Structures are given as C-alpha cells and as structure tokens.
C-alpha positions in Angstrom: 0.0 0.0 0.0 2.9 2.4 0.7 4.2 2.2 -2.8 0.7 2.9 -4.2 0.5 6.0 -2.1 4.0 7.1 -3.2 3.1 6.6 -6.9 -0.3 8.4 -6.4 1.4 11.3 -4.6 4.0 11.5 -7.4 1.2 11.4 -10.0 -0.6 14.3 -8.2 2.7 16.4 -8.2 3.4 15.6 -11.8 -0.1 16.5 -12.9 -0.2 19.8 -11.1 3.3 20.7 -12.5 2.1 19.8 -16.0 -0.9 22.1 -15.6 1.0 25.0 -14.1 3.9 24.8 -16.6 1.5 24.5 -19.6 -0.5 27.5 -18.4 2.7 29.5 -17.9 4.1 28.8 -21.3 0.7 29.3 -23.0 0.3 32.7 -21.4 3.7 33.8 -22.6 3.8 32.3 -26.1 0.2 31.5 -26.9 -1.2 29.5 -29.8 -1.2 28.1 -32.4 1.8 25.8 -31.9 1.5 23.7 -28.7 4.9 24.8 -27.2 3.6 24.0 -23.7 2.9 20.4 -24.4 6.1 20.1 -26.5 8.2 21.5 -23.6 6.5 19.3 -21.1 7.1 16.2 -23.2 10.8 17.0 -23.6 11.3 17.8 -19.9 9.5 14.6 -18.9 11.7 12.6 -21.3 14.8 14.2 -19.9 13.8 13.6 -16.3 12.8 10.0 -16.8 16.2 9.5 -18.5 17.9 10.9 -15.4 15.8 8.6 -13.1 16.5 5.5 -15.2 20.2 6.2 -15.4 20.4 7.0 -11.6 18.5 3.7 -10.9 20.9 1.7 -13.1 23.8 3.2 -11.2 22.3 2.3 -7.9 21.9 6.0 -6.9 18.2 5.6 -6.1 16.3 2.6 -4.9 13.2 0.9 -6.5 10.7 2.8 -4.4 12.1 6.2 -5.4 12.4 5.1 -9.0 8.7 4.3 -9.0 7.8 7.5 -7.2 9.8 9.6 -9.7 9.3 7.7 -13.0 5.8 6.2 -12.7 4.4 8.9 -10.3 5.8 12.3 -11.1 6.9 11.6 -14.7 3.7 9.6 -15.4 1.6 12.4 -14.1 3.7 15.0 -15.9 3.6 13.3 -19.2 3.3 9.7 -20.5 5.5 10.8 -23.4 8.4 10.2 -21.1 7.5 6.5 -20.7 7.1 6.3 -24.5 10.6 7.7 -25.0 12.1 5.4 -22.4 10.4 2.3 -23.8 11.5 3.2 -27.4 15.1 3.8 -26.2 15.1 0.5 -24.3 14.0 -1.3 -27.5 16.8 0.3 -29.4 19.3 -0.5 -26.7 18.2 -4.1 -26.7 18.8 -4.3 -30.5 15.1 -4.3 -31.3 15.3 -1.6 -34.0 12.4 -2.8 -36.0 10.2 -3.0 -32.9 11.3 0.5 -31.8 10.4 2.0 -35.1 7.2 0.0 -35.3 6.3 1.2 -31.8 6.9 4.9 -32.7 5.0 4.6 -36.0 2.1 2.7 -34.4 1.9 5.0 -31.4 1.7 8.1 -33.6 -0.6 6.7 -36.3 -3.0 4.9 -33.9 -2.9 7.8 -31.5 -4.0 10.2 -34.3 -6.5 7.7 -35.5 -8.0 7.2 -32.0 -8.2 11.0 -31.4 -9.8 11.6 -34.9 -12.3 8.7 -34.4 -13.3 9.9 -30.9 -13.9 13.4 -32.2 -15.9 12.0 -35.2 -18.0 9.8 -32.9 -18.8 12.7 -30.6 -19.7 15.0 -33.4 -22.1 12.3 -34.7 -23.9 12.0 -31.4 
C-alpha cells in the first residue's frame, strides 16, 4: 500500500506541475503551436532518462524510481514513458520493434483521437 501511495502522490505532483507549466508557457507564447505540451514532453523525457540512469547506477532505490518515474513523470507526461520504452527497445537491439512502436503510437494515436472526435460529433 505504501508504494501505491507514493506513486499516487507523485502522480498528483506531476499532474499539477504539468498544468502550471502548460499555463505559464501558453500565457507567454500562446497558440497556435503547442509549445507548452512540447516543452512538457521534452522535460519529462529528460527527467525519466535521469531517473532511469540513476537507478541503473544504484543511486536511487526501486521505491524512489517508481515515485519519480511512474508517479511524477507519469503524471507530468506519458510521453516520457514512450521515450524510455523506445530507447530500451533500441538499446536491446530491437530496432524494427522500436520504429514500429513509434509509428504505431503516432498513427494509432492520431486515428484514435480523430475517431473519438468524429463519434462525438455524430452523437
């Protein structure tokens, strides 16, 4: 139960940080390009890389890795998990899987969003 509470707390922190940073960037730059989301995705990818590397070096234990990576980074952006998973596939020599994952994630993500909007407009 303790680890669930740690992850949940991290998720809360990450989600609030995402909202605040997104609002801050949007207020300064504005539309139409989603600079806030892009910035959040890049920061989240960088932070999850730091957490992963620190964990591999034994600098942080499993509980803190889950709090930081699953909780904070997961709440901040799931793009960070996508980036790490793709990198792990590449590092493992699964180049075709990595590119398939990227292609499928983008194509199916766009298709899912488009379909949801089309369904809601039809209702």
